[in-house]
C-alpha positions as CSV (number, residue, x, y, z in Angstrom):
1,M,197.5,50.2,107.0
2,G,196.3,46.9,109.3
3,V,194.2,44.3,107.5
4,G,191.2,45.4,107.5
5,W,187.4,43.8,109.1
6,G,186.5,42.9,106.0
7,S,189.7,40.9,105.2
8,R,189.9,39.9,107.8
9,L,186.2,38.6,108.4
10,S,187.1,36.8,104.6
11,T,189.6,34.5,106.0
12,V,187.8,33.9,109.0
13,S,185.3,32.8,106.7
14,I,188.1,30.7,104.3
15,S,188.7,29.1,108.1
16,L,185.3,28.1,109.1
17,C,184.1,27.1,105.7
18,M,187.3,24.6,105.6
19,T,186.3,23.3,108.4
20,S,182.7,22.9,107.6
21,A,184.1,19.9,105.3
22,Q,184.4,17.8,108.1
23,P,181.9,15.2,109.0
24,S,181.8,16.2,112.2
25,I,180.8,19.5,112.2
26,S,178.4,20.1,114.6
27,P,175.4,22.4,114.9
28,D,177.0,25.2,116.7
29,V,179.5,25.4,114.3
30,A,177.2,25.8,111.7
31,S,175.4,28.6,113.4
32,L,179.3,30.8,114.1
33,L,179.8,30.5,110.3
34,D,176.3,31.8,109.4
35,R,176.0,34.8,111.9
36,L,180.2,34.9,111.0
37,T,178.7,35.1,107.0
38,L,176.0,37.8,107.9
39,L,178.2,40.1,109.2
40,E,181.3,39.9,106.6
41,R,178.1,41.0,104.3
42,S,177.3,44.0,106.6
43,A,181.3,45.2,107.6
44,S,181.5,45.4,103.7
45,S,177.7,47.0,103.1
46,E,178.5,49.7,105.3
47,L,182.4,50.4,103.8
48,A,180.7,51.0,100.4
49,I,178.5,53.6,101.6
50,I,181.7,55.2,103.9
51,E,183.5,55.6,100.6
52,E,180.8,56.5,98.5
53,R,180.4,59.2,100.7
54,L,183.8,60.0,101.6
55,P,184.3,62.3,98.7
56,E,181.1,64.2,99.3
57,L,183.0,64.7,102.4
58,R,186.0,65.4,102.1
59,R,184.7,68.6,99.6
60,Q,182.8,69.9,102.1
61,A,185.9,70.0,104.5
62,K,187.7,72.2,101.3
63,A,184.7,74.0,100.9
64,R,184.6,75.3,104.7
65,S,187.5,77.6,104.6
66,K,185.9,79.2,101.8
67,R,183.4,80.4,102.6
68,R,182.5,84.2,104.1
69,R,183.0,85.0,107.6
70,G,184.0,81.0,109.3
71,P,182.5,79.5,112.2
72,G,178.6,81.7,113.1
73,S,177.9,83.8,110.1
74,P,175.5,84.1,108.4
75,D,176.4,82.0,105.4
76,A,178.0,79.2,107.6
77,E,174.0,78.4,108.9
78,K,172.3,79.0,106.0
79,Y,175.2,76.5,104.7
80,K,174.7,74.5,108.2
81,L,170.4,74.5,107.6
82,G,171.2,73.1,104.1
83,S,172.9,70.5,104.8
84,I,170.7,68.9,107.4
85,L,167.6,69.6,105.0
86,A,170.0,67.1,102.4
87,L,171.0,64.7,105.0
88,L,167.8,64.5,105.7
89,G,167.2,63.5,102.4
90,F,165.5,66.7,100.7
91,R,167.6,66.5,97.9
92,G,165.6,67.1,94.2
93,I,163.1,68.9,95.6
94,D,162.2,72.4,94.2
95,D,163.8,74.7,97.1
96,L,161.4,77.3,95.9
97,V,158.5,74.9,96.8
98,L,159.2,73.3,99.2
99,L,160.7,77.6,100.4
100,G,156.7,77.8,99.8
101,L,155.9,75.1,101.1
102,L,157.3,76.3,104.4
103,A,155.8,79.1,104.5
104,S,152.1,78.8,103.7
105,G,150.8,78.1,107.8
106,D,148.1,75.9,107.7
107,R,147.6,75.5,103.5
108,G,150.3,74.0,104.0
109,L,150.2,71.8,107.9
110,Q,147.3,70.8,106.1
111,W,148.0,69.1,103.2
112,L,151.4,67.3,105.4
113,A,147.9,65.8,107.5
114,E,146.5,64.7,104.7
115,A,149.3,63.2,102.8
116,R,150.3,61.4,106.8
117,V,146.4,60.2,107.1
118,E,146.1,59.2,103.8
119,Q,149.9,57.7,102.9
120,G,150.0,56.2,106.4
121,P,154.0,56.7,108.4
122,M,157.0,58.0,106.2
123,S,159.9,60.0,106.2
124,F,159.4,63.9,106.9
125,A,161.4,64.3,102.7
126,D,158.4,61.7,101.7
127,L,155.9,63.4,103.0
128,V,156.7,66.6,101.3
129,R,156.7,65.1,97.9
130,T,153.5,63.5,98.7
131,A,151.8,66.4,99.4
132,I,153.1,69.0,96.4
133,A,153.2,65.9,93.9
134,D,149.8,67.6,93.1
135,E,150.9,70.1,89.9
136,K,148.7,72.6,91.4
137,R,150.2,72.3,93.8
138,A,153.1,72.4,93.8
139,D,153.0,75.5,91.2
140,W,151.8,77.4,93.5
141,C,154.1,76.8,95.8
142,R,156.8,77.6,94.0
143,A,155.6,81.2,93.2
144,W,154.3,81.8,97.3
145,G,158.4,80.9,97.4
146,E,159.6,83.7,94.6
147,Y,157.1,85.7,96.4
148,R,158.7,84.8,100.2
149,W,162.2,85.0,99.0
150,K,162.1,88.5,96.6
151,A,160.5,90.1,100.1
152,Y,163.4,89.0,101.8
153,K,165.6,90.4,99.4
154,R,163.5,93.2,99.1
155,P,166.4,95.4,100.8
156,I,169.2,94.4,97.9
157,Y,166.7,96.0,95.5
158,D,165.6,99.2,96.9
159,A,169.4,100.1,97.5
160,A,170.3,98.5,93.9
161,V,167.7,100.3,92.0
162,T,164.7,102.9,94.1
163,S,167.5,104.7,95.6
164,F,169.4,105.9,93.1
165,L,165.6,107.1,90.9
166,E,165.0,108.6,94.7
167,S,168.3,110.3,94.4
168,G,168.1,111.4,90.8
169,R,171.3,110.5,89.7
170,T,169.7,108.7,87.2
171,G,170.7,110.8,84.1
172,E,172.5,108.8,81.0
173,A,176.1,110.8,81.7
174,E,176.1,109.8,85.4
175,A,179.9,108.5,85.7
176,W,178.4,105.8,88.1
177,R,176.5,104.6,84.7
178,S,179.6,102.6,82.8
179,R,181.6,101.6,86.6
180,D,181.6,97.8,86.7
181,I,178.6,95.7,88.0
182,T,177.7,95.4,91.5
183,D,177.6,92.6,93.6
184,D,174.1,93.3,94.2
185,Q,173.1,94.4,90.7
186,A,174.9,90.9,89.6
187,D,172.4,89.1,93.1
188,I,169.7,90.2,91.9
189,I,169.3,89.8,88.3
190,Q,170.2,85.6,89.0
191,D,167.3,85.6,91.9
192,I,165.2,86.7,88.7
193,C,166.6,85.3,85.6
194,E,165.8,81.8,88.4
195,A,162.2,82.0,89.2
196,A,161.7,83.4,85.3
197,D,163.9,79.9,84.4
198,V,165.8,82.4,81.8
199,P,169.0,82.3,80.7
200,L,171.4,85.4,82.2
201,P,171.3,88.8,80.1
202,D,174.8,89.7,78.5
203,L,175.3,93.2,80.2
204,N,178.7,94.6,81.4
205,T,177.6,98.5,82.8
206,R,176.4,99.8,86.2
207,G,174.1,101.5,83.5
208,E,173.0,98.8,81.8
209,A,172.4,96.0,85.1
210,F,170.0,98.8,86.2
211,E,168.1,99.9,84.0
212,W,167.3,95.6,83.1
213,I,167.2,95.4,87.1
214,R,165.1,98.6,86.9
215,E,162.7,96.7,83.8
216,K,161.6,93.6,85.4
217,G,161.3,94.2,89.2
218,G,159.6,97.7,88.2
219,N,156.6,96.6,86.8
220,P,154.5,96.6,90.3
221,A,153.1,92.7,89.6
222,Y,156.5,91.5,90.5
223,W,156.4,92.5,94.0
224,D,152.6,91.0,93.9
225,E,152.0,88.4,96.5
226,P,149.9,85.6,95.0
227,E,146.3,84.5,94.3
228,Q,145.3,80.5,95.6
229,P,143.2,79.4,93.6
230,P,138.8,79.1,95.4
231,E,138.9,76.4,95.4
232,W,140.9,76.0,98.1
233,E,139.2,79.0,100.5
234,D,138.5,77.7,103.3
């Protein structure tokens, strides 16, 4: 492997430093030395950034082959969109709060515009952070994000619960009750627990999962659209 740019620049700098000790050094040489020093620092800084990002890039590369259905699939598209948000500085922002803000229409646009006018130029991620810095706004955005997510996942709930209720095959003696929990049931349970910020329940069978999901999602209020505070009304 060849000598890195940092080492080469250091060697040049040392050589020039030795030259600079001579009384006959000219202003041009001094200027060149200053520029090389700045270049060395810049190269070292860029190298540090690359070394910091390399493990994450390698992790993403290894995970690519494990994503379901590969390039062009819905999962791959979601991953790419999420990667873009992380790249733009959205890492650390509550995903449901962000979903609620982006899905709130004119309300969210109004908050973003107000933040821009009040705070001046900033990145879009910082603009979003400023817009949801108010606790009441953040709470409402999270509730709206939960509602939109539940509405999006409603078909899975209907497949796991509603279809069984409509079929009439929900008796205690039904054979399916003793089988393993389905992927759909596990997905719904995780969504409900994340939204309510509660630990996952200890469920072992499809029947136990069915009853737990029906209890949580059977409440009509679970599907209600959140109301916005009266003072926000136009």
